[in-house]
C-alpha positions in Angstrom: 105.7 77.4 -82.9 107.6 75.6 -85.9 105.7 72.9 -87.9 108.3 70.2 -88.9 108.1 68.0 -91.5 111.0 65.3 -91.8 112.2 63.9 -95.2 114.4 60.6 -95.1 116.2 62.0 -98.1 116.0 64.7 -100.7 118.3 66.8 -102.9 117.6 70.3 -101.8 115.2 71.2 -98.9 114.4 74.5 -100.6 113.6 73.0 -103.8 111.3 70.6 -102.1 109.8 73.1 -100.2 109.3 75.5 -103.3 107.3 72.6 -104.9 104.8 72.4 -102.0 104.9 75.6 -100.3 101.0 76.7 -101.6 99.7 73.6 -99.5 101.6 74.2 -96.1 101.0 76.8 -93.4 103.4 79.6 -92.7 106.0 78.2 -90.1 106.3 75.0 -91.8 110.0 73.5 -91.8 111.2 70.7 -93.9 114.2 69.0 -92.8 116.6 66.0 -93.5 119.8 64.4 -92.4 120.7 63.4 -95.9 120.7 66.3 -98.5 122.1 65.2 -101.8 122.4 68.3 -103.6 122.0 71.4 -101.4 121.9 74.8 -103.0 124.1 77.9 -101.9 123.8 81.2 -103.3 124.6 81.9 -106.8 124.1 78.2 -107.8 127.1 76.9 -105.5 126.6 73.8 -103.7 126.8 72.9 -100.1 128.6 69.8 -98.7 126.6 67.7 -96.1 127.9 64.4 -94.5 124.7 62.2 -94.1 123.6 62.1 -90.8 125.9 64.5 -89.6 124.5 68.0 -90.2 121.3 70.2 -90.1 119.7 70.8 -93.5 116.4 72.7 -93.4 114.0 75.3 -95.0 111.5 77.4 -93.3 108.2 78.9 -95.0 107.0 82.1 -94.2 104.0 83.4 -95.7 102.6 87.1 -95.3 105.9 88.8 -93.7 105.1 92.5 -93.7 108.2 93.4 -95.8 107.8 95.1 -99.3 110.3 93.6 -101.8 112.5 96.6 -101.8 113.2 96.1 -98.4 113.5 92.4 -98.5 117.0 92.4 -97.1 115.7 92.8 -93.7 114.6 89.3 -93.6 118.2 88.3 -94.2 119.5 90.3 -91.4 116.6 88.7 -89.0 117.8 85.2 -90.2 121.5 85.8 -90.0 120.9 87.3 -86.5 118.9 84.6 -85.3 121.3 81.8 -86.3 124.1 83.8 -85.1 122.2 84.0 -81.7 121.5 80.5 -81.4 125.0 79.1 -82.3 127.1 81.4 -80.0 126.4 79.5 -77.0 127.7 76.7 -78.4 130.3 78.0 -80.8 131.4 80.9 -78.6 132.1 84.2 -80.9 130.3 83.9 -84.5 130.1 86.4 -86.9 128.0 87.2 -90.1 130.2 87.5 -93.1 128.1 89.5 -95.6 125.4 88.9 -96.7 124.6 86.3 -94.6 127.2 83.6 -94.3 127.9 82.6 -90.4 131.4 82.5 -89.4 133.6 81.0 -86.6 136.7 83.1 -86.9 137.7 82.7 -90.3 135.8 79.2 -91.1 132.5 79.2 -92.4 130.0 77.4 -89.9 126.6 77.8 -91.7 125.3 78.8 -95.3 121.8 80.5 -96.0 120.0 80.8 -99.1 116.6 83.0 -98.7 114.2 82.8 -102.0 111.2 84.7 -102.5 108.1 84.3 -104.3 106.0 87.6 -105.5 102.8 88.2 -106.2 102.7 91.9 -107.4 104.1 94.4 -105.3 104.2 91.8 -102.4 106.2 89.2 -101.1 103.7 86.2 -101.1 105.9 83.8 -99.3 109.7 83.5 -98.2 111.7 80.0 -98.2 114.8 80.3 -95.8 117.1 77.5 -96.6 119.9 77.0 -93.8 122.7 74.4 -93.7 124.7 73.9 -91.0 128.1 72.1 -90.1 127.3 70.3 -86.9 129.0 67.1 -86.7 131.0 66.7 -89.8 134.7 67.0 -89.0 136.3 65.7 -92.5 134.9 68.0 -95.5 135.7 66.6 -99.2 134.6 69.1 -101.1 137.0 72.0 -102.6 135.4 74.6 -100.1 138.4 76.7 -98.9 137.1 77.2 -95.2 134.6 74.9 -93.5 134.2 74.5 -89.8 131.8 72.5 -87.6 130.3 72.6 -84.3 132.3 69.5 -83.1 135.3 70.8 -84.7 135.1 74.0 -82.6 133.9 72.3 -79.2 135.6 68.8 -79.6 132.1 66.9 -79.0 128.8 66.3 -81.4 125.5 68.0 -80.8 122.0 66.4 -80.6 120.6 67.3 -84.1 117.1 67.2 -83.3 117.6 69.6 -80.3 119.8 72.2 -82.5 117.3 72.2 -85.1 114.3 73.2 -83.0 116.5 76.0 -81.2 117.8 77.6 -84.4 113.9 77.3 -86.1 112.1 79.0 -83.0 115.0 81.7 -82.7 114.6 82.5 -86.7 110.6 82.6 -86.4 110.9 84.7 -83.3 112.9 87.3 -85.4 110.8 87.0 -88.6 107.6 87.1 -86.8 109.1 90.6 -85.1 109.5 92.3 -88.8 107.1 95.5 -89.6 107.9 97.0 -86.2 110.3 100.3 -87.3 112.1 100.1 -83.8 112.5 96.6 -83.7 114.0 96.6 -87.4 116.4 99.7 -86.4 117.5 97.6 -83.6 117.9 94.1 -85.6 119.9 96.4 -88.2 122.4 97.5 -85.2 122.7 93.9 -83.8 123.5 92.7 -87.8 125.9 95.4 -87.9 127.5 94.6 -84.5 128.1 91.0 -85.6 129.2 91.9 -89.1 132.3 89.8 -90.1 135.4 92.4 -89.8 133.1 95.2 -88.8 136.0 96.2 -86.4 137.0 99.5 -87.5 140.4 98.4 -88.9 141.2 97.7 -92.8 140.8 94.6 -94.5 141.5 93.5 -97.7 138.7 92.9 -100.6 138.9 91.8 -104.2 136.9 92.8 -106.9 135.8 90.6 -109.7 138.7 91.2 -111.9 141.2 90.5 -109.2 142.4 94.3 -108.1 142.5 94.2 -104.6 142.0 97.1 -102.0 141.9 97.9 -98.4 138.8 99.3 -97.0 136.7 99.5 -93.4 133.1 98.7 -93.4 130.8 101.6 -93.4 127.0 100.1 -93.4 125.1 97.8 -95.1 122.0 99.9 -96.9 118.4 98.5 -96.9 118.9 96.7 -100.0 121.5 95.1 -98.8 124.4 96.9 -100.6 127.6 96.9 -98.5 129.0 100.2 -98.3 133.0 100.2 -97.6 135.2 103.4 -96.7 137.9 103.7 -98.9 141.6 104.9 -97.8 140.9 108.0 -99.2 137.6 108.6 -97.4 135.4 107.8 -100.2 132.5 105.7 -99.7 132.3 102.5 -102.5 128.9 100.6 -102.8 129.1 97.1 -103.5 126.3 94.8 -104.5 126.2 90.7 -103.7 129.4 89.3 -105.9 130.9 92.6 -106.9 133.5 92.4 -104.1 135.0 89.7 -102.3 136.8 89.2 -98.7 140.3 88.2 -98.8 141.1 85.8 -96.1 144.6 84.4 -95.9 145.1 84.8 -99.7 141.7 83.0 -100.5 138.8 85.3 -101.9 135.5 84.7 -100.1 
C-alpha cells in the first residue's frame, strides 16, 4: 500500500520528492492541495487552484525495467489513471504519450522522471496533476476540463487520491512479467486518443499538417503513424502534434 506524506504547500511535488527520494521507501506518495509551480512535460507549467485538485508524486525504486524500455512505466501509469478515472468521468483516453483526456479536453497531466545508476533505473518519480473540482481555469491552456465540470458535482479529494495511487502502484508492481506487459501495451493502445482507425490531422514543428492513422507505439515511446500513401512515419515526443479544432496539442 502507498505511504502518504501530506504537504500543506509546495512549489512542485516532483521537485520536492526528488530532493528526499533517497530517504524514503518505495511506494511513498508526496501530495498537496496547494501546488504553486507545478511542472509538466518539457518545462510546461500546470495550473491548479488551491484546494480543488490533486497534485501528487509517487516514488518507485527498483522497478524491473531497463532504461531502454522505460516507456512501459509510462504505459502502466497512464492506463492505471485512465482506469481509475473512468468510473467517474465516463470514457477517457490517453493522448500520446501520457495525457489523460475526456473527449477533447485535458483532464490529467503526467510527468515521469527517472534517476539512473549505470545501466539501471535507480528510482522513478511519477508526478500527476488531476483537474478535480476546479471549474474556472485562468491560464492560457487551450482545453482544460475537470471531473466537476464533467459530472456536475465535486469529488472527495482524499478518496480519489487513494484510489488513483493504489491503481498506479498495482500496475507498476506488475512490470517485469512479459505476458503482463504485452497485455498492458494492448490496453494502452486500446485507450489511445484517436486510435479509432480513422485519419486525423497532425502538425509538424514547422507548421506542416498531414492526415494519418495511429499504427502503433514502439517500446521506446515512438509514435507510429500510417500516412495516406501507406508509409509509416515514426515520431518522437514533440516531433508531432495533434490538431484539435485547429488547436495543436
